[in-house]
N, C-alpha and C positions, 0 to 999 in steps of 0.2 A: 191203648189211650197215646196221645199224642205228644204228650210231654210238656203240655202248657197248661198251665191251670189256669180256670176261668173264675172269675168274683161270682160266688152266691148268690143268684138270684139275679144275675143282670146279664149273663151269660160272654160279657168281656173277655176277654183273654186279660189276664194281667199284662204280659209284658208289653202289650200293644200299648195299654193305658198307660203304663207307665211311661213307655218310649214317649207320647205323647206330652205327658206331664214334665217331661224332662224339657221335651221342643218349646215348649211354654214358657217354662221358667229362663231358660238360656236364651228367648226373645225378651221377656222383659228384662231379661240383664243388659242384652245386647242396647235396648232402648234405655237402660237408666245409664250405659257407660258412654254412649254419646252422647247423652242429654249432658251428663258432668264435663266430659271432654271437648262439648263445645254448646258453652251456652248461649253464644247469640243465636244460634240454632234450635234452642231448644224450642221454643212456641213450633216452629216447622215441623222438627221430629214428633212429639208428641200430639198436634194437632194431623199430620199424615198416619201415625199409628193408629189414632181414634177412629180416624175416618175409616181405615182397611178394617177394624176391628166391628166397627157398627154394619159395614159392608158383609161381612162373614156373618154375623147373630144373625143378618136377616135372610140370607141365601140360606147358608146352611141347612137350616130346618126345612124349607121346603126339601132341597135335595135328600133327605134322610126319608121324608116322607113316602119321594120316589123311589129311592131303594127299596122301602118298606113294600111297595107297591111292585115292584120289580120282582123282589125275591119272593112273594105269596104267588105271583100269578103268569111267572114266567121260568119254565123248568129249564131243567138243566139237559133234557134230550133236546131241546129248540134250541136253545144257544146252540148246544153241539152240532146240530143240524145246519144251521143256517151261518153260523161264523165259528166254527171248530174247523181243525186240520181237514176235512174234505171239504170245506165250502170252496174253494178254489176263488175265482176270479168274481162269484157273484159274491160274494162273503166279503170281499176286499170292496167292492163298489157299494154292497149294502152298508158298510162300516164307516163310509164317504158320506152316503144319503145320511144314517142316523147322525154323525156327527155337525153334517152340516143345518141340522132342522131347528136346532134349542138357540137357546139367547142365552149370556150370562156370560160369567169370568169362566177361564179357562179352570180353574182352579176346582169348580163345582164338578167337571168332569172325570177330576181324580177317583171319586168315590165309585160313582157308575161304571168307571173302569175296571176296577178293582171288583165289584162285583161281576161284571163280564166274565173277568180271567177267572173269578173262583168257580164260575159255571161252566169253562171249558173252549172260551173264545180261543183263537191263537195270538200269539203274540203280534203275529202282523195286521190283524183286524183290529185289535186293539190301539196299535202303531196309529193307524188310520184314522180310527175314530178319533183320537186326541188332537191329531193333526188338521182333520176336517173343522172340529171344534175352534179350535185356535185361526183357523188361516180363511175357511170357505165357508163359514156361518151365511146362510141366505139374507138375516139383515144386512150383515157387513156386506156383502156383494152390493144391496142393490143399492147404500150408501157409496160403496166404491164408484159406483156404476153413474149418481148422480152427481159426484166431485169430481172424479178422476177419468170417466170418458168410458164406452164400451170399448175401445181397443185394448186401453190398460188394461180393463178389468178381464176379458179375455186371454192376452199374452198371461197375465201375470197368474188367473187361475190355469191356465194349461200347464205351464212350469212348475208348479205347485202340484198338479196331480201327476205330473211326470217323474219329477224327481222323488216324491212321497212314497209310491208304490213299489220302485227297486228300493229304496231305504227300507223300508216296512218288512221287507222279504229279508235284507242282510238284517237288519236289528233282532229280529225273530231268530235265524241261524246262529248271531250270536251268543242271543239270552237262552236260547234250547242249548248248546254245546256249554256253557257254561253251568247250566241247570245239571246237564246229564254229569257233569265231571265232580259237581257237588254232591250228588245225589250219595248216601253211604249204602256200602257194598253190605249185598243180605247175605245172613249166616250162612245158607244156603251154598253161594257161591264161594263163601271164606274155607268152608269147609271143605269144598270140593277140591281147593287148592292144596289144601295142607294136607289132603289123602292124596295127592297126586304124587306118583314116585318120581 
């Protein structure tokens, strides 16, 4: 047992669901608070919040369907082989390529990144996937080429990749070190320490 209860019939972990409800409640409190504190901005606050909510409602169902297909048809062994610790530079390039293909807002990439992580993708590749989604999407690059020209686009793209790759491995090193320190000590290890003279 992993210590986290699941709601019957849903398979959703209770702590995660309660955390999501708490965040939603906090967002509503903030919106209400700002609306009361700044009555002259109330219309703009409600309009902006409602527009974002409508966008999320339309996009997240498609993301959930995509995650379901990903979970059903992409095995953990495949993800570990092409994006795991042993994937090397090929995995890094593949992560950038996967992140640059889709369209849509960045928050749609977070559930997919979480699914990749659960299936064994290394932290550096998840970082590169999110960075590419945010900064190197192909439709975005075409617009950048149209309005800012090829010189600006190529320089900005080269600098983005050149900085993102070392940053990804630094983030992975930090995340892995924090995770290793936070892992509970196994009973066998602790018993061995206690029995040591």
